[in-house]
C-alpha positions as CSV (number, residue, x, y, z in Angstrom):
1,X,-0.1,0.0,0.0
2,X,2.8,2.4,1.1
3,X,4.7,1.6,-2.3
4,X,1.4,2.3,-4.3
5,X,0.9,5.7,-2.3
6,X,4.7,6.5,-3.2
7,X,4.3,5.7,-6.8
8,X,1.2,7.7,-7.1
9,X,2.7,10.7,-5.6
10,X,5.9,10.5,-7.8
11,X,3.4,10.2,-11.2
12,X,1.9,13.3,-10.0
13,X,4.9,15.1,-9.5
14,X,6.0,13.8,-13.1
15,X,2.8,15.0,-14.7
16,X,2.8,18.4,-13.0
17,X,6.5,19.0,-14.0
18,X,5.8,17.8,-17.4
19,X,2.9,20.2,-18.0
20,X,4.6,23.0,-16.5
21,X,7.6,22.6,-18.6
22,X,5.9,21.4,-21.5
23,X,8.4,18.9,-22.4
24,X,8.3,17.1,-25.8
25,X,10.0,14.6,-27.6
26,X,9.9,14.4,-31.2
27,X,11.3,11.1,-33.1
28,X,12.1,10.8,-36.7
29,X,13.9,7.8,-37.8
30,X,16.9,7.5,-35.7
31,X,17.1,11.2,-34.7
32,X,15.6,12.3,-31.5
33,X,14.7,15.7,-30.9
34,X,13.8,16.8,-27.1
35,X,12.9,20.3,-26.2
36,X,11.5,21.9,-23.3
37,X,9.9,25.4,-22.7
38,X,8.3,27.1,-19.8
39,X,5.2,29.2,-20.4
40,X,5.3,32.6,-18.8
41,X,2.2,34.4,-17.1
42,X,-0.4,36.0,-19.2
43,X,0.4,39.3,-17.3
44,X,4.1,39.2,-18.2
45,X,3.2,38.2,-21.5
46,X,0.9,41.3,-21.9
47,X,3.5,43.7,-20.5
48,X,6.3,42.3,-23.0
49,X,4.0,42.6,-26.0
50,X,2.7,46.0,-25.2
51,X,3.8,48.6,-27.7
52,X,6.5,51.0,-26.7
53,X,4.4,54.1,-27.6
54,X,1.7,53.1,-25.4
55,X,4.0,52.8,-22.0
56,X,4.2,56.0,-20.0
57,X,6.9,58.3,-21.2
58,X,10.0,59.2,-19.1
59,X,10.1,62.7,-18.3
60,X,13.6,64.2,-19.0
61,X,15.8,65.6,-16.5
62,X,15.9,69.5,-15.8
63,X,19.1,69.9,-17.4
64,X,18.3,67.8,-20.6
65,X,15.1,70.0,-21.0
66,X,17.3,73.2,-20.7
67,X,19.9,71.6,-23.4
68,X,17.1,70.5,-25.6
69,X,15.3,74.0,-25.4
70,X,18.5,75.8,-26.7
71,X,19.2,72.8,-29.2
72,X,15.9,73.6,-30.8
73,X,16.5,77.3,-30.8
74,X,18.8,77.4,-33.5
75,X,16.2,75.9,-35.9
76,X,14.6,78.4,-38.4
77,X,10.8,77.9,-37.2
78,X,9.7,81.3,-38.9
79,X,8.0,79.5,-41.8
80,X,5.9,77.5,-39.0
81,X,5.4,79.9,-36.2
82,X,4.2,83.7,-36.3
83,X,7.2,84.5,-33.9
84,X,9.8,82.2,-32.8
85,X,11.1,83.2,-29.2
86,X,14.2,82.5,-27.2
87,X,14.6,83.5,-23.6
88,X,18.0,83.7,-21.8
89,X,19.3,85.2,-18.6
90,X,22.2,85.4,-16.7
91,X,25.1,87.6,-15.2
92,X,26.3,90.6,-17.2
93,X,29.1,93.0,-17.1
94,X,30.4,96.2,-18.7
95,X,33.1,98.7,-17.7
96,X,30.1,101.2,-17.5
97,X,27.5,99.4,-15.5
98,X,29.6,96.8,-13.4
99,X,28.2,93.4,-12.4
100,X,24.9,92.7,-13.0
101,X,22.3,90.3,-14.0
102,X,19.9,90.4,-17.3
103,X,17.2,88.9,-19.1
104,X,16.5,88.8,-22.8
105,X,14.1,87.6,-25.4
106,X,15.2,87.2,-29.2
107,X,12.7,86.6,-31.7
108,X,12.7,86.2,-35.4
109,X,9.3,86.3,-37.6
110,X,8.3,86.7,-41.2
111,X,5.5,89.1,-42.3
112,X,5.0,86.9,-45.4
113,X,5.7,83.1,-44.6
114,X,5.7,82.1,-48.0
115,X,8.6,84.3,-49.0
116,X,11.8,82.4,-48.4
117,X,13.9,84.9,-50.2
118,X,13.9,88.0,-47.9
119,X,15.6,87.6,-44.5
120,X,13.6,87.5,-41.3
121,X,12.7,90.4,-39.1
122,X,14.1,90.3,-35.8
123,X,13.0,91.8,-32.2
124,X,15.1,91.9,-28.8
125,X,13.5,92.8,-25.7
126,X,16.0,93.3,-22.7
127,X,16.4,94.2,-19.0
128,X,19.2,94.3,-16.6
129,X,20.2,95.7,-13.3
130,X,23.7,95.8,-11.7
131,X,25.1,96.3,-8.3
132,X,26.3,99.8,-9.1
133,X,22.8,101.0,-9.4
134,X,22.2,100.7,-12.9
135,X,19.0,99.4,-14.5
136,X,17.6,99.6,-17.9
137,X,14.8,98.1,-20.2
138,X,14.3,98.3,-24.0
139,X,13.5,96.8,-27.0
140,X,15.3,97.1,-30.4
141,X,14.5,95.6,-33.7
142,X,14.1,95.4,-37.9
143,X,10.5,95.0,-39.3
144,X,11.2,93.8,-43.0
145,X,8.2,93.8,-45.3
146,X,7.4,91.3,-47.9
147,X,10.2,91.0,-50.4
148,X,12.2,93.7,-49.0
149,X,10.6,96.6,-50.5
150,X,10.6,98.5,-47.5
151,X,11.3,98.1,-43.6
152,X,11.0,99.9,-40.1
153,X,13.9,99.9,-37.8
154,X,13.3,100.8,-34.1
155,X,14.9,101.1,-30.6
156,X,13.3,102.4,-27.3
157,X,15.1,102.3,-24.2
158,X,15.1,103.9,-20.5
159,X,18.5,103.9,-18.4
160,X,19.2,104.9,-15.4
161,X,22.9,104.9,-14.2
162,X,25.8,106.3,-11.9
163,X,28.3,107.5,-14.5
164,X,31.8,108.8,-14.3
165,X,32.4,112.3,-16.1
166,X,35.8,113.6,-17.5
167,X,34.4,116.8,-19.3
168,X,34.8,117.7,-23.0
169,X,37.5,117.2,-25.4
170,X,40.5,115.0,-25.8
171,X,42.7,116.6,-23.0
172,X,39.9,116.3,-20.4
173,X,39.5,112.6,-21.2
174,X,43.1,111.8,-21.2
175,X,44.4,114.0,-18.2
176,X,41.4,115.5,-16.5
177,X,40.4,114.3,-12.9
178,X,37.2,112.2,-12.9
179,X,34.1,113.1,-11.3
180,X,30.7,111.4,-11.0
181,X,27.0,111.9,-11.3
182,X,23.8,109.8,-11.9
183,X,22.1,109.8,-15.4
184,X,18.8,109.0,-16.4
185,X,17.8,108.6,-20.2
186,X,14.8,107.9,-22.1
187,X,15.6,107.3,-26.0
188,X,13.2,106.7,-28.9
189,X,14.5,106.2,-32.4
190,X,12.0,105.3,-35.1
191,X,13.3,104.9,-38.9
192,X,11.1,104.0,-42.0
193,X,12.9,102.9,-45.2
194,X,11.8,102.4,-48.7
195,X,13.6,100.7,-51.5
196,X,13.9,102.9,-54.5
197,X,16.7,100.8,-56.3
198,X,18.1,97.4,-55.9
199,X,19.7,97.3,-52.2
200,X,19.1,101.3,-52.3
201,X,16.9,102.8,-49.7
202,X,15.7,106.3,-48.8
203,X,13.6,107.4,-45.8
204,X,12.8,109.1,-42.7
205,X,13.5,109.1,-39.1
206,X,11.8,110.5,-35.9
207,X,14.0,110.5,-32.6
208,X,13.0,111.6,-29.1
209,X,16.0,112.0,-26.3
210,X,15.4,113.2,-22.7
211,X,18.4,113.4,-20.5
212,X,18.8,114.5,-16.9
213,X,21.9,114.4,-14.6
214,X,21.6,114.3,-10.7
215,X,24.2,114.2,-8.0
216,X,27.2,115.9,-9.7
217,X,30.3,115.9,-7.9
218,X,31.2,119.1,-9.5
219,X,28.9,120.9,-12.0
220,X,31.9,122.6,-13.7
221,X,32.0,119.4,-15.7
222,X,29.1,120.7,-17.8
223,X,30.2,124.2,-18.2
224,X,27.4,126.0,-17.0
225,X,24.9,124.2,-19.1
226,X,21.3,122.8,-17.7
227,X,21.2,119.4,-16.1
228,X,18.5,118.0,-17.9
229,X,17.7,118.5,-22.0
230,X,15.0,117.2,-24.3
231,X,15.6,117.2,-27.8
232,X,13.2,116.0,-30.7
233,X,14.9,114.8,-34.1
234,X,13.4,114.9,-37.6
235,X,15.8,113.4,-40.1
236,X,16.1,111.8,-43.6
237,X,17.9,108.7,-44.7
238,X,19.8,107.4,-47.4
239,X,21.1,103.7,-47.5
240,X,22.7,101.2,-49.3
241,X,22.3,97.6,-48.0
242,X,23.2,94.3,-49.4
243,X,23.4,92.9,-46.2
244,X,22.1,88.9,-46.0
245,X,20.9,89.3,-42.5
246,X,21.1,92.6,-40.5
247,X,21.9,91.4,-36.6
248,X,24.7,89.1,-38.2
249,X,25.9,89.7,-41.6
250,X,28.0,86.9,-43.5
251,X,28.5,89.1,-46.7
252,X,27.3,92.2,-48.2
253,X,27.8,96.0,-47.9
254,X,26.0,98.4,-45.8
255,X,26.5,102.4,-46.3
256,X,23.9,104.8,-44.4
257,X,23.9,108.6,-44.3
258,X,21.4,110.1,-41.6
259,X,21.0,113.8,-41.5
260,X,19.0,114.9,-38.5
261,X,17.5,118.4,-37.6
262,X,16.4,119.3,-33.9
263,X,13.8,122.0,-34.3
264,X,14.4,124.7,-31.4
265,X,10.6,124.6,-30.4
266,X,10.6,120.6,-30.0
267,X,13.2,120.8,-27.3
268,X,14.8,122.9,-24.4
269,X,18.4,123.0,-26.1
270,X,17.8,127.0,-26.6
271,X,18.5,126.6,-30.4
272,X,18.1,124.5,-33.5
273,X,20.8,121.8,-33.9
274,X,22.1,119.6,-36.8
275,X,23.8,116.0,-36.5
276,X,25.2,113.8,-39.2
277,X,25.8,110.0,-38.8
278,X,27.8,108.1,-41.4
279,X,28.2,104.4,-41.3
280,X,30.1,102.1,-43.9
281,X,30.5,98.3,-43.3
282,X,31.8,95.6,-45.3
283,X,31.2,91.8,-44.7
284,X,33.0,88.8,-46.5
285,X,33.8,85.3,-46.2
286,X,37.6,84.7,-46.2
287,X,37.7,80.8,-45.7
288,X,35.3,78.3,-44.0
289,X,33.1,79.6,-41.3
290,X,35.3,82.7,-40.9
291,X,34.0,86.3,-41.8
292,X,35.9,89.5,-41.9
293,X,33.7,92.5,-41.0
294,X,34.9,96.1,-41.4
295,X,33.4,99.4,-40.0
296,X,33.8,103.0,-40.4
297,X,31.8,105.5,-38.2
298,X,31.6,109.0,-38.2
299,X,29.5,111.3,-36.0
300,X,29.4,115.3,-36.5
301,X,27.4,117.8,-34.2
302,X,26.6,121.4,-34.8
303,X,28.2,124.1,-32.6
304,X,26.3,124.6,-29.3
305,X,25.1,121.0,-28.9
306,X,24.4,120.5,-25.3
307,X,26.6,117.7,-23.0
308,X,24.1,114.7,-23.1
309,X,24.1,114.8,-26.8
310,X,27.9,115.2,-27.8
311,X,29.5,112.3,-29.3
312,X,30.9,109.6,-26.8
313,X,33.7,107.2,-27.6
314,X,33.5,103.6,-26.1
315,X,30.8,101.5,-25.0
316,X,29.5,97.7,-26.5
317,X,29.6,98.7,-30.1
318,X,32.8,100.8,-31.1
319,X,36.1,101.5,-29.3
320,X,35.1,98.6,-27.0
321,X,37.0,98.6,-23.6
322,X,36.8,102.2,-23.4
323,X,34.4,103.6,-20.8
324,X,31.7,105.4,-22.7
325,X,32.1,109.0,-22.2
326,X,35.5,109.3,-21.1
327,X,36.5,110.9,-24.4
328,X,33.5,113.2,-25.4
329,X,33.4,116.1,-28.2
330,X,31.3,117.3,-30.9
331,X,32.7,115.0,-33.6
332,X,34.1,111.5,-33.5
333,X,35.4,109.1,-36.1
334,X,36.2,105.3,-35.4
335,X,37.5,102.2,-37.4
336,X,37.5,98.7,-36.7
337,X,38.3,95.5,-38.6
338,X,37.0,92.0,-37.1
339,X,37.7,88.4,-37.6
340,X,34.8,86.4,-36.7
341,X,35.3,82.5,-36.7
342,X,32.8,79.8,-35.9
343,X,34.6,77.0,-33.9
344,X,32.4,74.2,-32.9
345,X,28.5,74.1,-33.4
346,X,27.3,77.2,-31.4
347,X,30.6,78.2,-30.2
348,X,32.6,81.1,-32.2
349,X,35.5,83.4,-31.4
350,X,36.6,87.0,-32.6
351,X,39.6,89.3,-32.7
352,X,39.6,92.8,-33.7
353,X,41.6,96.1,-34.0
354,X,40.7,99.6,-34.6
355,X,41.1,103.4,-33.8
356,X,39.2,106.4,-32.8
357,X,39.4,110.2,-32.4
358,X,36.9,112.9,-30.8
359,X,37.4,116.5,-31.8
360,X,35.6,119.8,-31.6
361,X,35.5,120.4,-35.4
362,X,37.2,118.7,-38.8
363,X,39.7,121.6,-38.8
364,X,40.9,120.8,-35.4
365,X,41.3,117.1,-36.2
366,X,44.8,115.8,-34.9
367,X,46.3,112.5,-35.7
368,X,48.5,112.2,-32.6
369,X,45.3,112.1,-30.4
370,X,43.9,109.1,-32.2
371,X,43.4,106.2,-29.9
372,X,44.0,102.5,-30.1
373,X,41.7,99.7,-29.8
374,X,41.8,95.9,-29.9
375,X,40.4,92.6,-28.4
376,X,39.1,89.4,-28.3
377,X,35.8,87.7,-28.1
378,X,33.7,84.6,-27.4
379,X,30.5,83.9,-29.2
380,X,27.5,81.8,-28.4
381,X,24.8,81.2,-30.7
382,X,21.2,81.9,-28.8
383,X,19.2,81.6,-31.9
384,X,19.8,81.0,-35.5
385,X,22.5,83.7,-36.3
386,X,21.6,85.6,-33.0
387,X,24.8,85.7,-31.0
388,X,25.6,86.0,-27.3
389,X,28.8,88.0,-27.4
390,X,31.4,88.2,-24.4
391,X,34.0,90.7,-25.4
392,X,37.3,91.9,-23.7
393,X,38.6,95.0,-25.2
394,X,41.9,97.0,-24.7
395,X,42.8,100.8,-25.2
396,X,45.3,103.2,-24.0
397,X,45.4,102.6,-20.4
398,X,42.2,100.7,-20.0
399,X,40.8,97.5,-20.6
400,X,37.1,95.9,-20.0
401,X,34.8,92.8,-20.5
402,X,31.4,93.3,-22.1
403,X,28.4,90.9,-22.3
404,X,25.8,91.8,-24.8
405,X,23.6,90.4,-27.4
406,X,24.0,90.6,-31.1
407,X,27.4,91.2,-33.1
408,X,28.9,94.9,-32.6
409,X,28.3,95.8,-35.9
């Protein structure tokens, strides 16, 4: 009886094992094939055979989302979207404003999204504040109409900043003692241009400038003039522009002559004033991913121009590395040549050299007072052909870092 029970138990175990493993023996002639498989559960089978796209997507990390955001920002989406914006923020620095933090939005758009020949319009919105007490907000852009028949250029900004002041003239900037004050400035510049010949435009401009100075260390720096001035300018423009993309040209020529009249009744300058601005720029590829850019600029003001409207050398566009306003006078001429080399993906570098001079009139121009300028820069492409630039400029007894958006010229 016990043997029978043991046999039954052994038989049951063998049957269960066979069922579980589905052992099979297949015999053909003298060949014997023995195979075994173990069925999996229905739940496991369902999970393994479920389509991958029906599974919950794994959320990318925060750092990966940032990388993806900026990776897509250099793709031209102006044919798909009404306006393609990219936002960025971070530390900023210049010799004029000290260390600060800034945010900006750079946008590209096309008024006619079926026009693939005309370069896209652009707009930049910025705001910044620094530890020196500087703060600024503004917007700049170029609105290009279909087939480049006409365009509107605009710039609106407000700035408040503690400033250094040396007085007027080369001697004051080179050897005078430095004072200080706080400057608040509202500036509006609107320009309309209409194409009359291939790459040739004529147009008009309207400008408004209000500047007030406060907390002067010594009022002698402004030679008895008012501390606040308002001026409204009306001007005529003629331009030749064959640049392929205004914020960052790879090729083309840009020549601009702007004549601005400031009527006495539309300000408090005490008399009617004139200003002439001349710009000549050239862009050419010299080898793979390298652009040669050259810029000649002149500003000429009429006699009697008040201190806030005089030509100021330095800043983030021309004569980089000089404190904007250390060298100030009625007239100014600057020249610079720059090599712009893309190194890897979004990263590029630049090197430039140039010179500049401030003087009261052309008859008083003195070659010995010409100031040198040179420097190096790093570029990072925030949007397609819209760069964030870090420049380090050198001059006579001066140097400075600058962080800004778009190329200097």
